[in-house]
Every structure is written in structure tokens, then in C-alpha cells.
ROLUMSE-490184 format. One record per residue: x, y negated, z of N, C-alpha, C, CB in turn. Coordinates in Angstrom, 2 decimals. Each point is the difference from the previous one (the first is absolute). Glycine has a CB too. Example, Ala and Ser with C-alpha at 12.3 -4.5 7.8 and 13.67 -1.06 7.14 Angstrom:
% residues 2
R       n.X       n.Y       n.Z      ca.X      ca.Y      ca.Z       c.X       c.Y       c.Z      cb.X      cb.Y      cb.Z
R     13.19      5.69      7.80     -0.89     -1.19      0.00      0.90     -1.20      0.00     -1.89      1.17      1.25
R      1.54     -2.22     -1.97      0.82     -1.19      0.06     -0.77     -1.09      0.73      1.18      0.63     -2.15
//
This chain:
% residues 203
R       n.X       n.Y       n.Z      ca.X      ca.Y      ca.Z       c.X       c.Y       c.Z      cb.X      cb.Y      cb.Z
R     85.47   -196.15     55.31      1.37      0.51     -0.06      0.98     -1.16     -0.24     -0.84      2.24     -0.89
R      1.86     -2.35      1.73      0.97     -1.08     -0.13      0.97      0.29     -1.14     -0.20     -0.49      2.47
R      0.47     -0.54     -3.26      0.94      0.13     -1.10      1.00     -1.13      0.04     -1.73      1.15     -1.40
R      2.92     -0.87      0.85      1.01     -1.04     -0.14     -0.18     -0.71     -1.33      1.60      1.30      1.45
R     -1.22     -2.56     -1.47      0.02     -0.75     -1.26      1.10      0.58     -0.88     -0.87     -2.12      1.14
R      0.53      2.40     -2.39      0.97      0.60     -0.92      1.15     -0.95     -0.29     -1.84      1.34     -1.01
R      1.62     -2.66      1.22      1.03     -0.99     -0.31      0.91     -0.31      1.18     -1.55     -0.95     -1.66
R      0.96      0.74      2.86      0.81     -0.45      1.15     -0.05      0.95      1.18     -0.41     -2.31     -0.74
R     -0.43      3.34      0.66     -0.10      1.05      1.03     -0.64     -0.48      1.31      2.01      1.03     -1.01
R     -2.64     -2.20      0.96     -0.79     -0.42      1.17     -1.37      0.66     -0.06      1.23     -2.23      0.11
R     -2.04      1.99      0.93     -1.35      0.56      0.03     -0.80     -0.52     -1.20      0.09      0.16      2.52
R     -0.73      0.76     -3.23     -0.76     -0.38     -1.20     -1.44     -0.34      0.35      1.48      1.48     -1.39
R     -2.01     -2.50      0.72     -1.40     -0.36      0.16     -0.83      0.38     -1.24      0.70     -1.87      1.51
R     -0.03      2.06     -2.64     -0.71      0.36     -1.22      0.35      1.42     -0.41     -0.01     -2.41     -0.73
R     -1.02      3.17      0.38      0.21      1.37     -0.48     -0.13      0.02     -1.52     -0.89      0.97      2.17
R      1.92     -0.48     -2.82      0.02      0.10     -1.46     -0.24      1.46     -0.38      1.60     -1.99     -0.22
R     -2.67      2.25     -0.53     -0.28      1.35     -0.48      0.34      0.03     -1.49     -1.85      0.39      1.74
R      2.70      0.56     -2.13      0.44      0.05     -1.39      0.31      1.42     -0.42      0.92     -2.30      0.22
R     -1.12      2.55     -1.51      0.38      1.28     -0.59      1.27     -0.22     -0.81     -2.42      0.82     -0.09
R      3.42      0.00      0.35      1.27     -0.12     -0.71     -0.07      0.81     -1.29      1.25     -0.34      2.18
R     -0.88     -0.32     -3.29      0.03      0.67     -1.30      1.45      0.03     -0.48     -2.38     -0.76     -0.55
R      2.91      1.97      0.35      1.38      0.16     -0.43      0.05      0.15     -1.53      0.61      1.08      2.23
R      0.33     -1.79     -2.85      0.14      0.03     -1.46      1.44      0.30     -0.37     -1.90     -1.64     -0.26
R      2.09      2.61     -0.62      1.34      0.36     -0.48      0.07     -0.24     -1.51      0.27      1.72      1.86
R      0.71     -2.52     -2.29      0.21     -0.27     -1.41      1.11      0.92     -0.51     -0.76     -2.42      0.26
R      0.45      3.19     -1.28      0.96      0.98     -0.54      0.20     -0.27     -1.49     -0.70      1.73      1.73
R      1.96     -1.81     -2.13      0.30     -0.17     -1.41     -0.07      1.34     -0.71      1.46     -1.98      0.52
R     -2.19      2.01     -1.62     -0.16      1.23     -0.77      0.27     -0.29     -1.47     -1.69      0.89      1.65
R      1.70      0.17     -2.46      0.27     -0.15     -1.43     -1.05     -0.89     -0.66      1.09      2.26     -0.02
R     -2.31     -2.18      0.52     -1.10     -0.77     -0.58     -0.12     -1.40      0.59     -1.19      2.14     -0.41
R      2.10     -2.48      1.32     -0.07     -1.30      0.67     -0.09      0.18      1.50     -1.10     -0.99     -2.01
R      0.73     -0.04      2.69     -0.10      0.08      1.46     -1.33      0.61      0.41      1.50     -2.00      0.22
R     -1.44      2.98      0.67     -1.20      0.62      0.55     -0.15     -0.40      1.46      0.19      1.94     -1.60
R     -1.43     -2.00      2.05     -0.28     -0.45      1.36     -0.83      1.05      0.73      0.11     -2.40     -0.74
R      0.36      2.76      1.94     -0.72      0.95      0.83     -0.45     -0.70      1.28      1.34      1.94     -0.95
R     -2.58     -1.72      1.34     -0.53     -0.63      1.21     -0.57      1.03      0.95     -0.50     -2.04     -1.31
R      0.76      1.82      2.61     -0.51      0.88      1.04     -0.50     -0.86      1.16      1.60      1.87     -0.67
R     -2.89     -1.82      0.99     -0.49     -0.75      1.16      0.33      0.73      1.29     -1.85     -0.96     -1.39
R      1.99      0.23      2.47      0.28      0.61      1.30     -1.17      0.87      0.42      1.46     -1.96      0.65
R     -1.23      2.83      0.34     -1.05      0.92      0.42     -1.18     -0.72      0.66      1.75      1.73      0.30
R     -1.48     -2.84      0.37     -1.08     -0.69      0.71      0.32     -1.49      0.15     -0.56      2.13      1.24
R     -0.47     -2.87     -0.91      0.17     -1.44      0.26      0.74     -0.16      1.33     -2.13     -0.58     -1.29
R      3.14     -0.28      1.29      0.78     -0.24      1.21     -0.31     -1.39      0.55      1.82      1.55     -0.84
R     -1.54     -1.73      2.14     -0.24     -1.28      0.65      1.31     -0.60      0.48     -2.29      0.77      0.69
R      2.45     -2.06     -0.92      1.20     -0.74      0.39     -0.44     -1.22      0.80      1.29      0.80     -2.05
R     -0.33     -1.45      2.69     -0.33     -1.17      0.81      0.78     -1.24     -0.41     -0.52      1.53      1.86
R     -0.12     -2.68     -1.70      0.65     -1.30     -0.21     -0.47     -0.91      1.14      0.12      0.29     -2.56
R      0.81     -1.04      3.12     -0.37     -0.87      1.11     -0.53     -1.34     -0.51      1.73      1.11      1.44
R     -2.47     -1.79     -0.57     -0.60     -1.28     -0.36      1.07     -1.06     -0.27     -2.01      0.59      1.37
R      3.10     -0.52     -0.62      1.07     -0.99     -0.15      0.60      0.05     -1.41      0.49      0.18      2.46
R     -0.24      1.03     -2.98      0.57      0.14     -1.34     -1.00     -0.47     -1.06      1.40      1.93      0.80
R     -2.69     -1.63     -0.59     -1.03     -0.44     -0.94     -0.10     -1.53      0.00     -1.25      2.15      0.35
R      1.32     -2.75      0.82     -0.07     -1.46      0.10      1.21     -0.66     -0.65     -1.31      0.23      2.12
R      2.47      0.39     -1.94      1.22     -0.53     -0.62     -0.12      0.01     -1.52      1.35      0.80      1.96
R     -1.89      0.30     -2.53     -0.16      0.10     -1.44     -1.02     -1.04     -0.50      0.58      2.46      0.10
R     -1.67     -2.63      0.63     -1.01     -0.98     -0.39      0.58     -1.41      0.02     -1.81      1.50      0.91
R      2.63     -1.79      0.08      0.64     -1.32      0.08      0.94     -0.22     -1.18     -0.16      0.08      2.51
R      0.88      0.96     -2.92      0.90     -0.10     -1.15     -0.78     -0.34     -1.27      1.56      1.66      1.08
R     -2.74     -1.06     -1.23     -0.83     -0.31     -1.17     -0.48     -1.45      0.05     -0.73      2.40     -0.12
R      0.27     -2.83      1.29     -0.58     -1.34      0.12      1.04     -1.11     -0.16     -1.72      0.96      1.50
R      2.94     -0.70     -1.09      1.06     -1.02     -0.11      0.76      0.09     -1.32      0.21      0.05      2.48
R     -0.50      1.00     -3.27      0.69      0.17     -1.27      1.32      0.74      0.12     -1.09     -2.07     -0.75
R      1.46      2.48      1.95      1.28      0.69      0.19      0.04      1.32     -0.73      0.23     -1.10      2.21
R     -1.36      1.80     -2.22     -0.06      1.29     -0.68      0.28     -0.15     -1.48     -1.66      0.81      1.69
R      1.07     -1.86     -2.31      0.24     -0.24     -1.42      1.44     -0.37     -0.29     -2.34     -0.73     -0.21
R      2.93     -0.08      1.09      1.40     -0.40     -0.21      0.93      1.19      0.09     -0.51     -2.26      0.93
R      0.24      3.17     -0.01      0.84      1.19      0.16     -0.05      0.87     -1.25     -0.39     -0.05      2.48
R     -0.78      0.10     -3.13     -0.16      0.86     -1.17      0.52     -0.65     -1.28     -1.98      1.00      1.11
R      2.01     -2.34     -1.15      0.43     -0.67     -1.24      1.50     -0.31     -0.03     -2.27     -0.97     -0.14
R      2.93      1.01      1.29      1.40     -0.44      0.05      0.91      0.84     -0.90     -0.40     -0.79      2.32
R      0.13      2.10     -2.43      0.85      0.85     -0.83     -0.09     -0.42     -1.47     -0.32      1.90      1.62
R     -0.88     -2.30     -2.07     -0.16     -0.43     -1.39      0.67     -1.35     -0.24     -2.16      1.28     -0.14
R      2.12     -2.14      1.17      0.69     -1.29     -0.12      1.50      0.21     -0.13     -1.81     -1.11      1.35
R      2.34      2.07     -0.61      1.44      0.31     -0.06      0.37      0.53     -1.39      0.02      0.49      2.47
R     -0.88      0.39     -3.02      0.26      0.55     -1.34      0.00     -1.11     -1.04     -1.06      2.18      0.67
R      0.08     -3.08     -0.60     -0.08     -1.11     -0.96      1.22     -0.91      0.14     -2.51      0.10      0.07
R      2.92     -0.36      1.17      1.16     -0.86      0.22      1.27      0.63     -0.56     -1.09     -0.92      2.06
R      1.21      2.25     -1.86      1.16      0.71     -0.55      0.01     -0.11     -1.53     -0.02      1.59      1.96
R     -1.18     -1.54     -2.56     -0.08     -0.15     -1.45      0.46     -1.37     -0.47     -1.88      1.61      0.00
R      1.48     -2.65      0.74      0.43     -1.36     -0.35      1.53     -0.11      0.09     -2.19     -0.93      0.86
R      2.75      1.50      0.19      1.46     -0.04      0.16      0.70      0.75     -1.13     -0.29     -0.14      2.49
R     -0.31      1.24     -2.93      0.59      0.75     -1.12     -0.05     -0.82     -1.29     -0.68      2.15      1.09
R     -0.41     -2.87     -1.30     -0.10     -0.84     -1.19      1.06     -1.10      0.00     -2.46      0.49     -0.11
R      2.67     -1.12      1.27      1.06     -1.00      0.11      1.36      0.65     -0.18     -1.44     -1.38      1.54
R      1.58      2.61     -0.97      1.26      0.72     -0.13      0.29      0.36     -1.44     -0.32      0.89      2.28
R     -0.73     -0.57     -3.04      0.17      0.34     -1.42      0.50     -1.21     -0.77     -1.82      1.71      0.17
R      1.25     -2.87      0.12      0.44     -1.22     -0.69      1.46     -0.30      0.32     -2.34     -0.89      0.08
R      2.70      1.08      1.20      1.38     -0.28      0.41      0.97      1.02     -0.61     -0.84     -1.01      2.14
R      0.41      2.29     -2.16      0.86      1.04     -0.57      0.23     -0.24     -1.49     -0.86      1.63      1.72
R     -0.17     -2.08     -2.40      0.16     -0.28     -1.42      0.95     -1.14     -0.25     -2.29      0.82     -0.38
R      2.25     -1.82      1.25      0.89     -1.16     -0.14      1.45      0.38      0.29     -1.89     -1.51      0.66
R      2.08      2.38      0.38      1.37      0.32      0.44      0.65      1.11     -0.82     -0.65     -0.71      2.27
R     -0.14      1.70     -2.68      0.59      1.18     -0.64     -0.29      0.10     -1.49     -0.20      1.14      2.17
R     -0.90     -1.71     -2.59     -0.37      0.11     -1.40     -0.47      1.39     -0.40      1.61     -1.78     -0.45
R     -1.94      2.65      1.46     -0.44      1.36     -0.29     -1.52      0.00     -0.20      1.93      0.98      1.34
R     -2.34     -1.01     -2.59     -1.43     -0.11     -0.32     -0.80      1.19      0.51      0.62     -1.33     -2.00
R     -0.05      2.53      1.90     -0.72      1.20      0.44     -0.29     -0.05      1.49      1.08      1.32     -1.84
R     -0.09     -1.70      2.64     -0.19     -0.12      1.45     -1.05     -1.05      0.31      2.38      0.70      0.39
R     -2.35     -1.79     -1.09     -0.97     -1.08      0.21     -1.41      0.49     -0.29      1.75     -1.70     -0.60
R     -1.93      2.44     -0.48     -1.33      0.50     -0.36     -0.54      0.94      1.06      0.59     -0.22     -2.42
R      0.28      1.10      2.93     -0.42      0.95      1.04     -0.42     -0.76      1.26      1.55      1.76     -0.93
R     -0.74     -2.72      1.36     -0.32     -0.77      1.20     -1.30     -0.79     -0.18      2.45     -0.17      0.52
R     -2.64     -0.38     -1.72     -1.23     -0.75     -0.24     -1.23      0.91      0.05      1.31     -1.61     -1.41
R     -1.20      2.80      0.81     -1.13      0.93     -0.01     -0.37      0.45      1.41      0.70      0.78     -2.28
R      0.34     -0.41      3.05     -0.24      0.44      1.39     -0.56     -1.15      0.83      1.86      1.69     -0.20
R     -1.27     -2.87      0.04     -0.45     -1.16      0.76     -1.43     -0.37     -0.32      2.32     -0.80      0.06
R     -2.66      0.78     -1.36     -1.36     -0.34     -0.41     -1.00      1.03      0.51      0.92     -1.12     -2.04
R     -0.55      2.41      1.98     -0.89      1.06      0.51     -0.24     -0.17      1.49      0.84      1.57     -1.77
R      0.21     -1.92      2.51     -0.14     -0.19      1.45     -0.91     -1.19      0.31      2.29      0.99      0.34
R     -2.12     -2.07     -1.09     -0.84     -1.19      0.21     -1.47      0.33     -0.28      1.93     -1.50     -0.63
R     -2.18      2.18     -0.48     -1.37      0.32     -0.38     -0.65      0.98      0.99      0.62     -0.39     -2.40
R      0.11      1.46      2.74     -0.53      1.01      0.92     -0.18     -0.58      1.41      1.10      1.80     -1.35
R     -0.09     -2.53      1.81     -0.09     -0.61      1.32     -1.12     -1.02      0.08      2.43      0.37      0.28
R     -2.56     -1.21     -1.32     -1.06     -1.00     -0.01     -1.38      0.61     -0.04      1.56     -1.53     -1.13
R     -1.72      2.55      0.27     -1.31      0.67     -0.10     -0.35      0.69      1.30      0.36      0.33     -2.45
R      0.62      0.34      3.07     -0.25      0.68      1.27     -0.34     -0.98      1.10      1.55      1.79     -0.68
R     -0.86     -2.94      0.70     -0.26     -1.03      1.01     -1.43     -0.52     -0.12      2.44     -0.65     -0.02
R     -2.85      0.31     -1.20     -1.34     -0.55     -0.21     -1.08      1.02      0.34      0.91     -1.48     -1.80
R     -0.72      2.73      1.33     -0.99      1.04      0.26     -0.14      0.29      1.49      0.52      0.99     -2.24
R      0.62     -0.88      2.93     -0.03      0.31      1.43     -0.58     -1.15      0.81      1.98      1.48     -0.31
R     -1.65     -2.72     -0.10     -0.55     -1.17      0.69     -1.52     -0.06     -0.15      2.15     -1.24     -0.40
R     -2.65      1.59     -0.80     -1.45      0.02     -0.22     -0.66      1.07      0.86      0.34     -0.84     -2.34
R      0.29      2.02      2.41     -0.54      1.09      0.81     -0.05     -0.39      1.48      0.88      1.67     -1.66
R      0.19     -2.33      2.13      0.05     -0.42      1.39     -1.09     -1.04      0.29      2.47      0.47      0.05
R     -2.67     -1.38     -1.00     -1.04     -1.01      0.17     -1.39      0.61      0.03      1.47     -1.63     -1.15
R     -1.71      2.61      0.26     -1.29      0.67     -0.04     -0.24      0.79      1.29      0.15      0.15     -2.51
R      0.91      0.48      3.03     -0.11      0.76      1.24     -0.32     -0.94      1.17      1.61      1.72     -0.89
R     -0.94     -2.86      0.94     -0.26     -0.98      1.06     -1.44     -0.50     -0.06      2.42     -0.69     -0.05
R     -2.90      0.44     -1.17     -1.38     -0.46     -0.17     -0.99      1.08      0.41      0.75     -1.50     -1.87
R     -0.46      2.76      1.51     -0.89      1.11      0.35     -0.10      0.17      1.52      0.60      1.14     -2.17
R      0.54     -1.22      2.85      0.00      0.15      1.45     -0.70     -1.18      0.68      2.12      1.31     -0.17
R     -2.00     -2.49     -0.42     -0.65     -1.18      0.57     -1.51      0.12     -0.07      1.97     -1.39     -0.67
R     -2.47      2.15     -0.31     -1.44      0.18     -0.13     -0.58      1.07      0.91      0.25     -0.73     -2.32
R      0.62      1.44      3.05     -0.46      1.04      0.92     -0.19     -0.56      1.40      1.18      1.73     -1.38
R     -1.97     -1.01      2.18     -0.08     -0.34      1.42      1.35      0.29      0.65     -2.50      0.51      0.05
R      2.75     -1.07      1.10      1.29      0.18      0.67      0.35      1.45      0.23     -0.35     -2.17      1.08
R     -0.60      2.96     -0.60      0.27      1.40      0.31      0.19      0.83     -1.27     -1.32     -0.24      2.12
R      0.53     -0.05     -3.15      0.14      0.72     -1.27      1.36     -0.28     -0.62     -2.49     -0.10     -0.36
R      2.94     -1.15      0.46      1.32     -0.37     -0.54      1.10      0.73      0.76     -0.89     -2.25     -0.69
R      0.74      2.37      2.00      1.00      0.70      0.80      0.03      1.49     -0.35     -0.31     -1.68      1.85
R     -0.84      2.26     -2.08     -0.05      1.42     -0.38      0.69      0.22     -1.35     -2.15      0.28      1.28
R      1.94     -1.21     -2.21      0.66      0.09     -1.30      1.52     -0.13      0.16     -2.05     -0.97     -1.11
R      2.48      0.05      1.97      1.43     -0.19      0.24      0.60      1.19      0.73     -0.35     -2.47      0.07
R     -0.43      3.12      0.78      0.47      1.21      0.68      0.28      1.10     -1.04     -1.33     -0.60      2.09
R      0.47      0.69     -3.10      0.22      0.97     -1.09      1.29     -0.32     -0.75     -2.49      0.34     -0.22
R      2.73     -1.62     -0.04      1.22     -0.40     -0.69      1.25      0.32      0.82     -1.29     -1.82     -1.14
R      1.21      1.60      2.45      1.12      0.34      0.89      0.26      1.50     -0.06     -0.56     -1.95      1.52
R     -0.51      2.72     -1.52      0.14      1.46     -0.08      0.70      0.41     -1.30     -2.07      0.27      1.40
R      1.62     -0.84     -2.53      0.60      0.36     -1.29      1.48     -0.35     -0.05     -2.21     -0.35     -1.09
R      2.59     -0.78      1.68      1.41     -0.40      0.00      0.85      0.94      0.84     -0.71     -2.37     -0.32
R      0.12      2.93      1.38      0.77      0.81      0.96     -0.05      1.49     -0.28     -0.46     -1.74      1.67
R     -0.55      2.20     -2.40     -0.16      1.43     -0.26      1.07      0.48     -0.99     -2.48     -0.19      0.44
R      2.86      1.47     -0.36      0.99      0.55     -0.95     -0.48     -0.13     -1.43      0.77      1.61      1.75
R      0.17     -1.87     -2.65     -0.33     -0.16     -1.42      0.35      1.26     -0.81      0.39     -2.46      0.22
R      0.52      3.28      0.32      0.42      1.23     -0.68      0.16      1.11      1.02      1.17     -1.33     -1.80
R     -1.15      2.58      1.30      0.24      1.12      0.90      0.63      1.14     -0.77     -1.94     -0.67      1.45
R      2.71      1.50     -0.72      0.60      1.19     -0.59      1.18     -0.28     -0.88     -2.20      1.00      0.11
R      2.97      0.07     -0.38      1.17     -0.12     -0.86     -0.38     -0.34     -1.43      1.18      1.63      1.45
R     -2.41     -1.25     -1.84     -0.44     -0.28     -1.37     -0.45     -1.44     -0.17     -0.69      2.38     -0.22
R      0.63     -3.14      1.32     -0.40     -1.41     -0.03     -1.44     -0.17     -0.48      2.38     -0.62     -0.42
R     -3.32      1.32      1.09     -1.41     -0.22     -0.28     -0.34     -1.43      0.42     -0.57      2.47      0.33
R     -0.08     -3.22     -1.20     -0.45     -1.35      0.38     -1.34      0.13      0.73      1.22     -1.07     -1.98
R     -1.43      0.21      2.97     -1.18      0.11      0.86     -0.95     -1.17     -0.21      1.38      1.24      1.69
R     -2.64     -0.91     -1.88     -1.07     -0.99     -0.10     -0.95      0.24      1.16      0.21     -0.16     -2.53
R     -0.71     -0.92      3.12     -0.92      0.12      1.13     -1.37     -0.54     -0.40      1.91     -0.20      1.65
R     -2.92      1.05     -1.55     -1.36     -0.40     -0.35     -0.75     -0.28      1.29      0.03      1.39     -2.13
R     -0.47     -2.63      2.35     -0.69     -0.33      1.25     -1.35      0.71      0.08      1.15     -2.23      0.04
R     -1.49      2.69      1.12     -1.30      0.64      0.21     -0.82     -0.95      0.86      0.97      2.38     -0.17
R     -1.79     -3.18     -0.48     -0.84     -0.98      0.69     -1.27     -0.22     -0.82      2.03     -1.12      1.03
R     -2.88      0.23     -0.54     -1.28     -0.23     -0.67      0.18     -0.51     -1.43     -1.01     -0.48      2.23
R      1.99     -0.39     -2.42      0.23     -0.57     -1.33      0.40      1.08     -0.99      0.68     -2.15      1.06
R      0.21      3.05     -0.66      0.44      1.08     -0.88     -1.15      0.94     -0.34      2.30     -0.15      0.97
R     -3.08      0.50      0.04     -1.10      0.94     -0.21     -1.13     -0.61     -0.83      0.59      1.08      2.17
R     -0.63     -2.41     -2.25     -1.02     -0.66     -0.82      0.49     -0.25     -1.42     -0.89     -1.07      2.06
R      2.17      1.34     -2.32      0.58     -0.20     -1.33     -0.26      1.21     -0.88      1.76     -1.50      0.98
R     -2.10      1.28     -2.23     -0.27      1.11     -0.92      1.26      0.85     -0.20     -1.76     -1.39     -1.15
R      1.60      2.72      1.04      1.17      0.89     -0.18      0.90     -0.41     -1.16     -1.38      1.83      0.95
R      0.78     -2.25     -2.07      0.81     -0.41     -1.15      0.86     -1.21      0.31     -1.75      0.90     -1.49
R      1.21     -1.83      2.26      0.76     -1.19      0.38      1.12      0.36      0.96     -2.03     -1.42     -0.32
R      1.77      2.37      1.21      1.04      0.45      0.93      1.14      0.69     -0.75     -1.73      0.27      1.82
R      1.39      0.48     -2.85      1.02      0.67     -0.80      0.94     -1.00     -0.65     -1.59      1.88     -0.42
R      1.01     -2.99     -0.08      0.82     -1.04     -0.62      0.80     -0.75      1.05     -1.68     -0.22     -1.84
R      1.03     -0.12      2.95      0.62     -0.81      1.04      1.21      0.70      0.62     -2.22     -1.03      0.46
R      2.11      2.34     -0.24      1.08      0.73      0.66      0.71      0.98     -0.94     -1.25     -0.23      2.13
R      1.00      0.10     -3.44      0.67      0.82     -1.01     -0.13      1.49      0.30      1.61     -1.87     -0.40
R     -2.86      2.28      0.65     -0.29      1.40      0.32     -0.29      0.76     -1.28     -0.90     -0.64      2.27
R      1.56      1.77     -2.47     -0.22      0.80     -1.20     -1.37      0.68      0.05      2.47      0.37     -0.20
R     -3.11     -0.22     -0.96     -1.32      0.65     -0.04     -0.01      1.39      0.64     -0.46     -1.28     -2.07
R      1.57      2.01      1.93      0.05      1.36      0.53     -0.07      0.11      1.51      1.29      0.54     -1.98
R     -0.92     -1.61      2.67     -0.01      0.04      1.47     -1.01     -0.97      0.59      2.41      0.66     -0.04
R     -3.09     -1.42     -0.82     -0.93     -1.03      0.49     -1.12      0.59      0.86      0.51     -1.34     -2.04
R     -1.09      2.44      1.58     -1.11      0.61      0.75      0.45      0.44      1.38     -1.02      0.75     -2.16
R      2.22     -0.16      2.24      0.54      0.45      1.28      0.24     -1.19      0.93      1.07      1.98     -1.13
R     -0.54     -3.07      0.58      0.24     -1.21      0.79     -1.32     -0.55      0.53      2.04     -0.52     -1.38
R     -3.07      0.44      0.53     -1.29     -0.53      0.41     -0.61      0.83      1.14     -0.35     -0.87     -2.33
R      0.51      2.18      2.24     -0.53      0.87      1.06      0.72     -0.24      1.32     -0.60      1.71     -1.72
R      1.92     -1.87      1.65      0.78     -0.14      1.22     -0.23     -1.33      0.71      1.69      1.50     -1.03
R     -2.02     -2.54      0.26     -0.27     -1.28      0.65     -1.46     -0.15      0.38      1.88     -1.00     -1.28
R     -2.70      2.02      0.89     -1.42     -0.03      0.35     -0.81     -0.93     -0.87      0.65      0.52      2.29
R     -0.27     -0.67     -3.55     -0.72     -0.91     -0.89     -1.39      0.57     -0.29      2.18     -0.79     -1.05
R     -3.23     -0.04      1.12     -1.38      0.49     -0.20     -0.25      0.59     -1.38     -0.71     -1.69      1.61
R      1.54      1.35     -2.61     -0.20      0.51     -1.35      0.98      1.10     -0.36     -0.87     -2.22     -0.63
R      1.47      2.82      1.65      0.98      1.08     -0.25     -0.72      1.23     -0.55      1.51     -0.86      1.86
//
């Protein structure tokens, strides 16, 4: 069956099989409650080889990591500018309260931006190393999954159900149900139903 690439709508070479899990977060008197509903059946999507190759190239050249870390670099830079601005404001106005607020916000931005930059850079490096250890075709299949996740809807409905996609492949079916629950944040009450729908051998 011919499918379009979910990202560019060209002819797809990779078939992505996934179960959609819908999650609704509701605020209640006792705190936030979470409701989950798995889709009725596993659906199939397409990704083309060109999009998968482009993603793999981004990982190998470090472009993917730079795209993910730039926002944290901007936050840290804004924090530095606020710290300099606080010093200047204190010199020009003598308003100690304003200076303290600017310093606190600036310092928080520097710390959060720096921590996010380092963490994301490490994740990007680990991902690049992981893909480098795979065969060419296996790496492309992994990148096809990433392209799918980037292009697939993240929310649905007026209630803003958040969407999680559970891949249906050999790796998933070989993973223990408890590990899958942690990996995809599946609630115990719906875990058994999810396992049955993806055809897990331990369902």
C-alpha cells in the first residue's frame, strides 16, 4: 500500500506502526488527575527515505544538537544582559529593590539556560554516538521514527488531550511491560489494554 511521508508528502519508504495514547490532565481538589485512553487500533504512517537521511545527516554533523541547544544559549545570554543591566540600573537610579529583582531574574536565567544547554548538548552527543553504533539501515529507521514524532500531532480536541505514540516493533515487543509503562508514562489502569493492542507477548 502506497503511503505519503508524514513530513513532506512524498512517496514513503518506511512504514511506522504506532499506537496513539491520549492523556488528559485535569485539575481537581485533590490535585492534578490524569486520564488515559489508548486508540482503538495500531495505525500505520509513512516516512520517506530522504527525510530520514536528512535527519541522520543532522545528527552526524551536529546540526540537530545545535538546533536544540540554541534556545538555552539565548536564555543564558539574556540572563547575562540582565545582570549587566542590574549593575547599570543600580549605578544610574540607586533603586536597590529594582536591582535585586533584576539580579535574581538574571541569575535564574543564567543558571537555567546554562543547565539546559549542557544537558541538551550531552543528550545530543549521546544520540549521535548511539546512531553511529548502528548499521546504516537501522540508523535510518530510527531517524524515520524521529521524523514521524516531530511531524505527528501533539494534541487533539478542545480539551487538549496530549498525544503519545508507542512504536509497535520488535524492540517494543521485547521490552518488559513495566519498562514500557515507565518509558511512555502509561498508567497501571490502562497498561494491560495497551499491551494487548500492540500485541505484546506478555499481555
